[in-house]
N, C-alpha and C positions, 0 to 999 in steps of 0.2 A: 475494880480489879481486886483480887484477893490480897489480904494483908500478909505480912511476913509470918505471922503466927499461924494463919490458915495453911500456908505452904508447909510450915513446921509440923502441924498435925498430920497432913497428908503424907509427908515424908516419913514420919514415924510409922504410919500404917504400912507404907510400902516396904520399909526396912523389916518390919515384922514378917511380912509375907515372903520376902526374899530369904530371911533367916530360916523360916520353916521349910522352904523348898530348895535350899541351896544344893542338896544332893541331886536334884533334878536338873540343875543348871550345868553341872560338869565344869568345864574350863571357862564358862561364861560368868561364873558366880562373882568373881572379883569386879569385873566390868559393871555388872548390874548393881553391885553395892555402891559404886561411884555414881551411877545413874540416879538411884533412888534417894541419894542425899539431897538432890535438887538444888545444890549450891551452885551459884553463878559467879564467874570471874567478872571483873569490871567490863570487859568487852562483851561478854555474854549478857550482862545486865543491860548494857546500852542497846543491844539488839532487841531484847525483850521490851524495852521502853518503846521502841518504834512499833513493834507488833501491837502493844497495848493501845497505842494511839489509834492504830487502824481498827482494833476491836471496838474502841469507844465510838468511832465514826459509824461503824456498821450497826452497832447496838442502838444508836440514836437515829439512824436513817429512816425517814418516812417515805422514801421513794418506793413506788409501786412498780413491780416488774411482771411481765408475762412469763409463766413457767409451764413446762410440760410435765404433767403428772403421769409417770409411766406405771404407777401402781405396783412397784416392786419393793417391798420391804418397809420397815417402820419409818424410814426417812424419805420415802418417796423417790428413791433413786431408780436406776434404769433397768430395763430389759424386757418388759412386756411388749407385744407387737403393736399396741395402740396406746395413744395418750390423749389427754384432754388439757387444753391450755387453761390456766386460771391465774388470777392476780394475787400476789402476796407482797407485803412490805419487806424490804431488806432486813429491818429490825426483827421482824417475826421469824424470818429464816435464820438469822443469826442466833436468836434465843433458842430456837428449836433444834438446830442442827450443828452449830459450830462447836468444835472441841472446847471444853472448859479450859481456863487458863492453867489449872493444875495439870491436866493431861497434856496440854500444849507444851508446858515446860518439861514434862516427862519425855515427850517425843524429841524435843530439842536436845535434852541431855543424852538420850539414847543415840541420836545421830552423832553427837560430839564424841561419845565413848566408842562407838563401833567404827566410826570413820568410813562409811560406805562410799564406794565409787559410783554406784548406780542405785537409785531408789525409785521404786514404783509405788504409786498411791492409787487406789481405786475409790473414787468418791471425793472429788475436789470440793464440791459445794462452793462456798464463797472464797475458798482458798486460805482459811485460817490455819488449819494444820499444815498446809503447804508452806505458809510463811514461817512457821517454826522450823520445819525441816530444811527449807532453803536457807534460812538464816544460819542454821548450824553448819550446813555445808559451806557457806561463805566463810565462816570463821575457820573451819577445817582447812580451807584453801583448796579444796578439791571435791569432786563429786557432782553429779547431776541428778535432778528429780524429773521424772515423768509422771504426770498425774492425769487421770481420766475422769471426765465428768459427762453425764448424759445430756444435761440440759444446756442448750447453746447460750442462753442468757447468763447462767451461772458461770459457764466457762469463760465468757468475756469479762465478767466481773473479777473472777479469780486471776486471770491474766493481768488485768489492770492493777489489782492489788499487789501482785508479785513484782510488776514493773515499777510501781511507785516506791518500793523498797529496794529497787536496784537488782532484782533477782531474775530478770528476763533472760539473761545469758546462762543462768545456771538451772533454769526450770523450763518445762514446756507443759502446756495443758492441752490434752487431746479431747475432742468432743465426739461422743457416740456411745452406744450401748457397749458394755464391757465385752460381751460375746462378739461384737462386731469389730472392736478395736484391738483386742488382745492378739488375735492371730498375726497381725502385722507388727504390732508394738513389741511383742516379746522377742522375736528373733532379731529385730532391728536394734534393740537396746540391751540385750542380754550380754553377760549374766548380771543378775541383780544380787546385791548384798543385803538389801533391806526392802521389805514390802509391807505396806500398810493397807489392809483391807477394811475399808470404812464405807461400803456402799452395797446396796441390794441386800439388806439384812435378813436373808432367808437361809435356812439350813441347806437346802439342796444347792442353791446358787453358790453359797460360800464353799461348799465341798467341791463344786465344779471348778471354781476359780483356783482354788488351792491346788488341785490336781494338775491343772493346766500350767500354772505358774511354777510349780515345783521343779519342772524339767529345765527351768531357765535360771536356777539359783547357783550361786557359788557355794563351795563347801563351807559349812558353818554359817550360812546366811540366816538372817532373822526375818520371820514373818510375824507381823503384829496384827491381831484381830481385835477390832473395836466392838463394843457392845456385847461382851460375854457375861453380863450379869446373870444371876440365876433366873431360870425360866425364860430366857430370851432364845430365839431360834438360833442365833449365832453360837450360843454356848453349846447347844446340842451338836452343832457341826464341830466346834472346838474339841469336845469330848471324844467324838468319833475319830478326829484326826490324831490326837495324842495316843489314843488306844491302838491305832493302826501303825503308829510310828514309834516303836519302843526304844529305838536307838537315838532319838532326837532329844535335845534339851528343851525343857518347857518351864514356863513361869505363869501362874494364874494369879492375876492381880484383881480379879473380880470386876474389871471394867475393860481392861485390855489384857489379852492373852498373848504371850510370846512363844513362838516355836522356832527352834534353832535346827537347821539342817545338819545332818551328821558331817563331821569333818572329812570323812572318807566317802567319796561319792563317785567312784569309778563308773558304776552302773548308771547313776543319774546322768553323768556327763555323756555317756554313750547314748542313752535314750534321747537326750536333748539334741545331740548331733543328728541322730536319725530323724527326729521330729523336724528339724530345720530342713533336711534334705527332702523330706516328703512334701513340706510346704512349698 
């Protein structure tokens, strides 16, 4: 696991980015300053210790599992019509796809600061990011997480990991392609205060999910986009979204991008209600 000094360097970098973009954050600037400090209270530190133990188990696991390769995006997440099963070790999956501890702590602190009532995650994988989110919700004392994963085996592993840390009552993992699951998931669990898009890392898919989810957000809600490093497909989607949404708050951290819904969303709420009626 990263040392205290490595978190310090990462925090310094995040603080610089927040400072340079504070005007784009509007009323969210102060909350984000607290988030990127990455400082943990004693109870937050204890929660991270348990998550890190789970990380160590996953990183060392030699267990082979059957996975469905849906061929959608850089991390092999869902949405194509056909898939091919193949074997992979859990340790390999962890090293390739799990959120690094630094970004895991960032998501943890983001949940602690924003105190969302309802969180949606696209792309559960082994459930590592979900552990950070659910642990933060637990300390907040309120809020629930709904996470969607395309691969049934990964869904089972993620559910087990969340249950082992006592988060089964605060989280649920849904299995299926995002396009198949979202039509029922969104109206049943709306409105969402925080969304983490970390699956099907393609430009068109990201844009489609965002437009679908946007109708089910609370005013001021945060949507976090993973993998927006330069030249990545998701970054192209991110750039198009912020260009089309001039009244929203944004923060580009070159790994994760944050988009904040406008605080006034009368039209958005009206569209969402109409969408629910149609469905």
